[in-house]
N, C-alpha and C positions, 0 to 999 in steps of 0.2 A: 812386477806384473800384478794386475789387479785381481781381486778375489773372484770376480765373475769368470775370468779366464783361467786362473790358476787352480781354484778349488775343484774344478770339473764336476760341478753339481749335475751337469748334463741337463736334463729336464725332468728328472725323477727324484723321488725321495732318496736321500743318501743312506749309506749303511749305518747301522746302529752298533755302537760299542757296548758290549755286555761285560760280565764279570771276567776278571783276569786278563783283560785286554783283548779277548777273543772277539773277532768281528763276524757278525751275522748279517746276511742280506735281509733287507726289509721284506716282510711277508707279503705286503701289498704295495705294488708300484703305483704311486699316485702322481699324475702329471701336475707339475707346479702351476700350469696354466689353469687348472681346475680349482685351485685354492685361492680364495679371497680372504685375507686375514682381517678379522674384526679386532681392532686393537683393544677395545673395551672388554670384549669377551675373553681375549687372551689375558688381559690384566686380571680379570676376576678369577680365572682358572688358576693362574700361577700364584696369586695372593692367597688363595685358599690353601695351597700347598706350603705356604710360609706361615700362615696364621694358625692353622689347625695343629701342627706339631708343637708350636709354642704353648697353645692352650692345653694340649694333652700333657705336656711336661709339667705345667702348673697344676693340673689336676692330680697328677701322680704325686707331686710334692705335698699337696694338701691331704691326700689319702695317707701318706707316710706320717704326716704330722698328727692325723686323727688317731693312728695307732699309738703314737707317743702321747696322746691326749693333750695335744697342743691346738690352739685355734687355727682354723683354715683361713689363711690370709692371702695366699698367692693369687688365686682366681679373683678374689674380692679387690685386691690392689689393682689388678689389670683392668677389671671392668670399671672401677672408679676412675682410673686414668682416662679411659675412653669416654666415660660420661662427662668428665670435666671439659672435654672438647665440644660438648653440646650434642653428642651422638648417643642415642639410647642403645645400650648394648647389655646383653645378659647371656650367661652360659647355663645350660641345663644338662643334667645327666639322665640318661634313659636306660633302664634295665632291659636288656634283650632276653629272648626266650632261652638262649644258650647260657645265660648267666653273666655274659660280658656287659660292661657298661659302655655305652656309646655317648658321644659328645655332640650336643646340638647347641647352636648359637642363634641369637637374633639375626635375621637376614639383614645384610648390609648392602647398600647401594655402592656403585662404583665410586662416586664422589666421596662417600663416607670412608671407604677403604683408602682412598688417596690421602685423606686427612690423617687417618690413623698411621699410615706408613710414613708420612712425612713428619708427624709430630711426636710419635712415641718411639722411644729407644728400647728395643726388646731386651738388651743386655741388663737393663736396670731390674728386671724381674727374674733373672737367672741366678741361682745360688751356686756359683762355680768360680773358677779362677778368672782373673781380669782378662787374660788372653781369650778364653772361651766366650766371655761376655762380649768382647769386642768383635769376635768372629761372627757371632749371630747378628750383632748390630750392623756390621759391615755388609752382611748378606742382604739385609733389608735396604740399606743405602745403595748398594750396587744395583738392586732390582729397580729402584726408583730412578736412578741415573740412566739405566738402560731404557726404561719406559719413556723418560723425557726425551731421549734421543730419537726414539721411534716416532713419537707423535709430533716432533718438530717438523717444520716445513722446509728447512734448509738442508736438504739431503744432497750429498755428492758421493763420489766413489769412495772417498776416505771414510765418511760417516757410515756407509753401508758395511765396509770392511771392519770398521770399529765395532759395529753392532754384532757382527759375526763372532769376532774374538771375545768381546765382552760377554756375550751370551754363553759361549763355551766356558769362559772363566767362571761365570755365575753358576753354571751347573756343577762344575768341579767344587766350588766353594759350598754349594748346597749339600753335596754328598759328604764333604768334610764335616759338616755340622751334624752328621748322623751320630757321631760319638757324644754329642752334647744333648741333642734332642732325639730320644730313642725312636720316635715315630718316623724319622727320615731314614730311608734305605735306598738301595739301587732301584727297587721297584717303584719308588716314589717319583722317579723321573718320568713325567708324563709325555705323551706325544705333543702336548702344547709347548713343552720346552724344546722339543726337536723343531717344531715350527718356528719358534723364536730364534733358534740358532742358525737355521738353514733357509727356510722358506721366506722369512721376512727380509733378510738381506738380499736373497736372490731376486725377489720381486722388486725391491728398491733399485737394484743394479740393472735389472732388465728394463724398467721404466726409464732409467737414466740413459741406457745404451741405445734405446730405440731411436731417439732423436739423432744420435750420432750415426746410426746405421743409415738413416734417411740422408743425412749430409754426406757421409762417406760415399754412399752409392752415387749420388749426383756429382760430387766432386771428382771421383775417379772416372766416371763415365765421360764427363765433359772435358776434364783436364787431359785425360789420355788421348781423346780424339783431337783436341786442339794442339797438344804437344806433338803428336804424330804429324799432323798436317803442316805445322810451322817448320819443324825440323826437316821434313822431306822437301818442302818448297824452298827453304833457305839454303840448306846444306846438301841437297840431293842425297838424303839419308836413305840407305837401303834397309831392307827389313832385318838383316842380321844385326846391324848396328842399333836399330830400334829396340831389339830385344835387350841389349845391354843397357840402354837408357831406361827401359821399362823396369828391368831388374833393379837398377839403382834407385829408381823412384819408389818401388815397393819397399826396398830396404830402408830408405830414409824415413818413409812414412810409417813403417812398422816400428821403428825406433821411437818415433814420436807418440804413437798410439799404443805401444806395448802389445802388439798383436801376437797371438799364438796361432800356429798354423791350423789348429783344429777349431779355432773360434769362429763365430759368425762374423765378427769384425773382419777377420782376414779373408773369409770366403766372400763377403760383400765386396771388399776392395778388389780381390782377384777377379771375380766374375764381372764386376762392373768395368774394371780396367780392360778385360778381354773383349767385352761387348763394345766398349768405346773404341778399342783398336780395330775391331771388325767394321764399325761404322766409318771410321776415318779412312781405313784402307779401301773400302768400297767407294767412298766419296772421291778419293784421289784417282781411282781407276776411271771414274766417270769424268773427271776433269781432263783426263788424257784421251777422251773420246774413243774409248775402247770399243771394239766390235761386239763385245759381250756385255753391253751395258744393261741388258735385261737381268742378267744374273746378279750383277752388283747392286741394282735397285732392289732386287729380291733380298740380298744380304742386309741391306740397310733396313728394310722392313722387319726382318727377323731380329736384328739387333735392338731396334727401338721397341718392338713388341715385348721382348723378355725383360728389358730394363724397366719399362714403364709399369709392367705387372708388379715388379718388386717395389718400385717407388710408391705406387698407389696403395699397396698393402701396408708398407711402412707408415704411410700417412694416415690411413683410416683404420687398420686392424693391427696395431703394434703388438698386441699380446700374442698374435699368431704368426708373427714374422719369423721366418726361418729360411734356410737355403731353398726349400721347396717353393718359396714365393716367386722365384725366378721362372718357375714352370719349365726349367730346362730338363728336369728329370720327370717330366709328365708321364711318360711310359716308353717302353721299348718300341711299341708300335708307332709312336710319334716320331722317333728318330729314324725308324725304317721308312716312314712316309717321306720325311725330308730327304733322306738319301736317295730314294727312288725318284723323287722329283728332280734332284740335281743330276742324277744319272740320265734321265730321259732328255734333259736339256742338252747335256754335253754329247750324248749320242746323236741327237739331231744336228748339232753343230758339225760333228764329224762326218756323218753319213748323209744328211739331208741339208746341206748348206744353202740350197736354193730357196728353202723356206724363209730364211732370214734375209735373203737378198730381195724378197718380194716387197713390192710397194705397200702391201697390206700389213706388213710387220709393224709399221709405226702405229697403225690403227689398233692392233692387238695390244701394243705396249701402252698406248694412252688409255684404252678401256680398262686394261688390267691395273694400271697405276691408279686411276681415279677410283675404281671399284675397291681396291685394297685400302686406299686412303679413307674412303667412306666407311668401310667395315671397321678399320682400326679406330676411326673417330667415334663411331657408334659405341663400340665396346668401352673405350676409355671414358666417354661421357657418361655411359651407364654406370660404370664403376664409381665415378666421381659423385654422381647424383645419389647412388645408393649409400655412399659413405661407409659408416661402420656396419651397416647392414649387409654389405657385400662380403662374401666369403668364398674361398676356393674349395673348401672341404664340405663334406656332407654334414649337416647338422640335424640330429634326430631329437634334440631337446631345445626348447625355446629359451634364449637368453633373456635376462630381465630387461635389457635395453633394446631388444630386437623390435623394430617397428616395420610396419608394412609400407613400402615406398610405392606411391601411386602417382607421383607427379613427374614432370619432365618427360623423358623418353618412355617411362613406365606408364604414362597415360595414353600412349599410342599402341604399345604392345607389351606383353607381360615379360618377355624374355629378351630385352635389348642386348644384353651382353652376349648371349648365345647367337643372336641374329648377326651381331657385328663380327663375331669370330667366324661364323659360317661364311659370310660374305668375304671376309679377309682371306680365308683359306682358299676359296674357289677362285677368286680373282687374281691371286698370286700365280696360280697355274696358268691362267689366261695371259698374264704378263709374260710368263716364260714361253708361251706358245706350246705348252705341253698338252697335246690333245688327249692322250691316254689318261694322264693324271688329272686333267680337268674333269673328265667323266667320273673317274674312280674316286677322286676326292669329294665330288659332289654327293655321290651315293654313300660313301663311308661316313662322311661328316654328317649328312642328314640322319643316318641311322644312329650314329654316336650321340649326337645332341638330343635326338628324340628320346632315346632310351634314358639318358642321364637326367633329362628334364622331369621324368615321371615321378621318381621318388621325392624330388624336391617339392613337387606339387602336393603329393600326399602329406608331407610334413607341414607345408604351409597351410593346408586345410586344417590339420590338427592344431597348429599354432594359433591361427586367427579365426577359424571357424566361419561364422556367418559373414564377418567382414570380408574375408577372402572370397567367399562364394559370391557376394555382391560385386566384388572387384572382377571376378571372372565374367559375370554377366555384362559388365560395362566395357571391358577391354579385351580385344582379340589377342591371340597368341602372337601373331605376326605372320604375314603371308609366307615368309621364307621357311618357317618351321612347320608349315602344313595347316590344313583346315581341321576343324573340329566339328563333330556332330553330336547331337543330343541323343540320349538313350533313356528309355523309360526308367523311372525310379522304382517301379514296382517289380518285385522278384518275378522272374519268369516261371511259368508252370508248364511242365512237360518240355517239349522241344523248344529250344531257343529260337525266337523269330526277331529279325532285325528289320527295321523300317528305313527306307531311304528318306533322309531329311534334308531339306534345303538349308544350306549354311547361312545363318544370319549372325548370331552371336554365340560364342562358345559357352557351354554350361557344364558344370561338373555333375557327375552322376556316380552311382556305385561302380559302374564299369570303368569309369575314368579313374576313380580312386584305386580300384583294383589294379589297373595298369600302372598307376603311380606307385603302388606298393611293391611292384615286382621288379623295379629297375634301380638305377643309381643316379647321382646328383653332383652338381658343382656348387650348389648353394648360392649362386651369384645373383639370381634375380627371381622375379615372382611370376613364373609362367608355367605353361603346361599344355603340350599338344596331346589331346586325348584321342586315342584311337578307338574306332568302333568297327563293327563287322562290315558296315557299308556306309560310305560317305558320298553325298551328292552335292555338287556345287555347279555354278555356271561354267566353270573352266574345266573341271575334271571329275571323274568318278573313280574311286579307289575301292576295290573289293578285297577283303581279307578273308581267307578261308577259315572255317571253323577248325578247331583242333582235331586232328585225325587220330587221337589216342586218348585213352582213359588215364586220369590222374592216379586213380586207385585201382589196382588189379583185382580181378574177380577170383573166386574159389580160394580165398584166403580169409582167415578170421581177421576182422578189422583191427582188433586190439594188438595183434601181432605186427601190424604195419606201423604202429606208433613208435616214435623214437624214445627209448627209455631214458636217454640222457637229458631230455627236456625237463626243466624244473617245473615244479608245481607251486604256485603262490600260496602263502599262508593266509592272505586276506584277499577278498574279491576286489577286482578293479571296478570303480564306479561305472554304472551302465552308460553314462553319457560319453565316457571315453572309449567304450567298446562297441557302441551302437553302429558306427560306420563299418567297422571290421566285421561285425556280425552280419550285416547286410551283404558285405562282399563275400563272406563265407557261404551265405545262403544262396547267392547267385552262382557261385562256383558249384555248389551242390546241385542246384537245378540244372545247370549246363552239363554237369557230369551225368546226371540221370538221363537227360535228353540224348547225349552222345551214346550212352549205353543202349538206349531204346532203339536208336537208329542203326546200331551195329549188330545187336543181338536180338533181332525180332523174328528169327527164323524158326522158332519152336512152335510151329503152327498147331500141333496137336494139343499143346498146353494152352495156347490161346483159345482154341476151340472149346476146351473144357471150361475155361474161365468165362466164356460167353454163354454156353448152353448146357454145361454139366450140372449135376446135382450140387447142393450146398456142401455136402461132405467132400465131394471131389474137388470143388473149388478150394476148400480149406487146405487140402493136402497138396494141391498144385501150388498154391500161394506159399505154403511152408517150404516146398522144394525150391522155389525160386529165391526165397529169403535166405535159405541155407547156402546157396551157391554164390549169392552176391547181396548181402544184407544192406549195404549202402545204396546200391543201385535199385533195389526193390523195396525201398522204404515205404512206398505207397501201399504195398500189400500188407505190411505190418500194421499200418493204420486201418486197413480194411478188416483185418482180423480183430483188432480191438473194437471196431465198430460192430462186428458180428456179435461179440460178447455183450455189448450194450443192448442190442436189439434181441433180447431174450424172451420177448412176450410169446408164451406158448410153445417156443421151440427150444426147450431146455436141453434136448439131446445135442442140438447143434452147438449150444453154449458149452456143454461138457466137452465136445470134440475140439472146439476152438481153444478151450482152457488147457486141455492136454497138449495140444500143439504149441500153444504159447509158452507153457511151462518148459517144454523141451527147447524151444528157441532161446528163451532167456538164459537157461543154464548152459546150453551147449554152444551157442553162437553169438549171443548179444552181450551178456554180462562178463567182464573180464574176471578170471578166477582170483579170489583173495584180494581184490582191489575194488575200491569204490570208483564210480564214474565221476569225472571232473567237469563241472560246469564251464562254459566258455569264459566267464568272467574271472576264473582262477587259472586260466592258461596264460603262459607268458606272451600274450599277443602283442604287447607294446615293444617287446624285445625281439620280435620275429625277424626283422632285418639283420640283426647281429647274430642270431642263432643260425640262420640259414646262409649267412655270408653272401647274400645277393643271388642265391640260386632260386630262380623263379619256380622251377618244378617242385623244389623242396618246400617253398613257401605255400604254393597252392595245395600241396598234399597235406601239410599240417593244418592249414585253415579248414580244409574239407573234413579231415578226420576230427578236428576239435568241434566243428559244428555238428557233425553226426553224433559224437559223444554227448554233446549238449542236448540234442533232440531225443536221444535214447534215454537220457536221464529224466527228461520231462515226461516222456512216454511211460517210463517205468513207474514214476509217481502216479500217473493216471491209472496204470494197470493195478497198482496196489490199492488205490481208492476203489477200483472196480471189484477187486477181490473182497474188500470189506463189505461192499454192497451185496455181493453174492452170498456172503456168509449170513445174511439176514433173509435169505430165500426161505420159502416155506417147505421146500423139498429137501430132505436130508441128504439125498445123493449129491445134489449141487453143493451143499455146504461141506460134505465130506471131501469131495474133489478139491474144493477151494482150500480146505484146511491142509490137505496133503501138498498142494501147490505152495502154500505159505511155508510149510515145514521144509520142503526141499530147497526153496529159495534161501531160507535162513541157513541151511547147512552149506550150500554151495557158494554163496556170495554175501559179502558184508553190506551190499547196497541197500539202503533204506531199512536196515535191520531193526532199528528202534521202533519204527512204525509197524513192521511185520510182527515183531515179538509182542507188541501191545495188542495187535489183532488176535494173535493166537492165544495169549493169556486171557483175553477178554471172553473167549469162547468157553472157558472153564465154568462160566456162569450161564451157559446156554440152557434154555428151557428143556431142550432134548437131552436126556441122560446119555444117549449114544454119542452125541456130538461133544458133550462135556468130557466124557470118558476118553473119546478119541483125542481131544485136545491134550489131556493129561499124558496120554501115551506118546503123542508126538513130541511133547516137551521133553519127556524122558529120552527119546531117541536123539533129540538135538544135543542133550547133555552128553550122550555117549560119543558124539562126534566132536563136541566143543566143550570140554569140562570147565574151561575158564569162564563160560557164560553162567555158571552156577549163581554167582552173586547177583548178576543182572536180572536173571529170571526170578530170583527170590524177591527182589525189589519190585518187579512188575506185579508179582502175585500180591505183595503187601498193598500196593496201590489199589488193586482190585478189591481186596478184602476190606480195606479201611476207607474206601471212598464213600 
């Protein structure tokens, strides 16, 4: 039994053996499909683990000889031997701060290391027994033998298995050399050695087995079908006897291929054989002119569909080949749909036989057969033309070899594989004369494909950017998957308004990316039905109602609505990667505000005050609204900041607005003991994984992150305004501003460096009262935060010595 089947590496990093033979599961499960082994990098990493211990050993020998007042010859002998090969090499000792001596060497290239490991015998430089010298020399020779096998092009199952066993033996011998070279220990066994022993042979065997999967699948599918037909026609073989023949066929083939029941090889043979049997059984029933020919044509289509999905995946996406590639385990809903379809057909046979006796039945059969054949053909041609760019699974990261396919069927519409599958699904129900399922499958399939397309479009825009946007302008989605309307790229202000637009060519917009971001994907083609609030075409007009609910509830503090488990990035994401998402979030925010205004506009007395009340009344009404729903009343927050800026001659209003703003920041807007996080440091690119496809959770996070981003920007503006007010000629304004700065420093760490610098700077204010007040407020801050003592002293030093 081969290594691939027997060792059960599965698809994940194997277990690691630690001290005393105890086995620990790997801390991180890494899919081997995600690992691409760079043989040169692997060579450099492992040779370092062989070369450094030898050099450390030679260094220790020289230090021992220095104590004995003998010349240092060991390192010099080794470097001379390397230089004799035409390679410049030297060893340096570096004294660390902790007193230890580290070893540094001349940087060697991969080719130079190959020469050293082939030409130099390390045992010649070791002062020990002959057996120990040979053990170290054999270790170097074993590593080069292993490397030569890896880089050779003549790989087969035996060589891959040999690499696995040789690598394990190499690691064992490496650890045995720990008694000779003190630098070697169990901790010296790096992950690169694990990759060498497990992932390298796994990838070699997988690449070798992929071609056999392709062949096995076709051979079993075709041979089982032909064998069944021949035996049935020649020997009138019944289905019971056929099972015995099939079992014998499986047994003999498994002996030849060394199949294991859990292996992909066995699964491929078994499923392909079953699908082939289903095809031949249905074909034989059709030859017998059965009255139920529609159902057996249906079974033929199902058999070919699932088999061809696997074969094309094996042909173009071998690295992702698995049992899932048959799409037999697509979902429970898929099997429920097939079962309902079959039940409706047989119930009609039993209770409405007159339908199938009708002369129109042949017309339905022909239409259904031709339509299903066209749909299947479109999907398979699309898969073939997409080649390695086709994928059954969602891809959120662009592969290095991923190309945008725009030729063939993809030059006519962007989602040919979805279009083909949709046509195939619907026309199979017409073939069966299933009136209920025809309608139901049309609606459900339309919804299913429309939703799954959207996230793929979002990812394709991220992958190809302008190239894909131009492709969208040139190529329609495809009439089967619906029409697309354009929507303004400018963020809406106030209540959202949607224009009716005559459909010409689809264009991507923030709303379309938003829709794309909220759903799931098959990854198989380059298309995107974009939904808008209202679409107009010459054929139909579709109206979608606006959301009747608010994403974020009112009367709650916004920071309590955040998910505390969401990670915060250590480095900001480049703006070009977050620009689209920021626009999406802004549009969500604007629509949320518009929805709030449409639902909660009944407080007429407050509206009356805002229109005709005094300035003081307006300030307190705006503050009341912000407290109840800060996100939905963000515009009032901007108005209050604007009032503070327009302080010409109206200092009393400025002071009132300042008091209100201070209370709002501390009690409602700034999270306690936490800094605000900008949008670029939120995990926006991992949002689909964090929310697990939940649209409402995604919208909520985007909206809250955008609001936090705007609040952070607004607070920086407010701090700059405070600094300006502290230069006012009226002491009362400066005094109020100072108290505001002090309370903000006590209650929140947001922008504390800037606020502290402002407060310390007022120690030098021309007004003795203000300077004295600054000193007093700094003392109060230290009472609340004693740890700020050093920080304040440094700020005062800057003031004194500037």
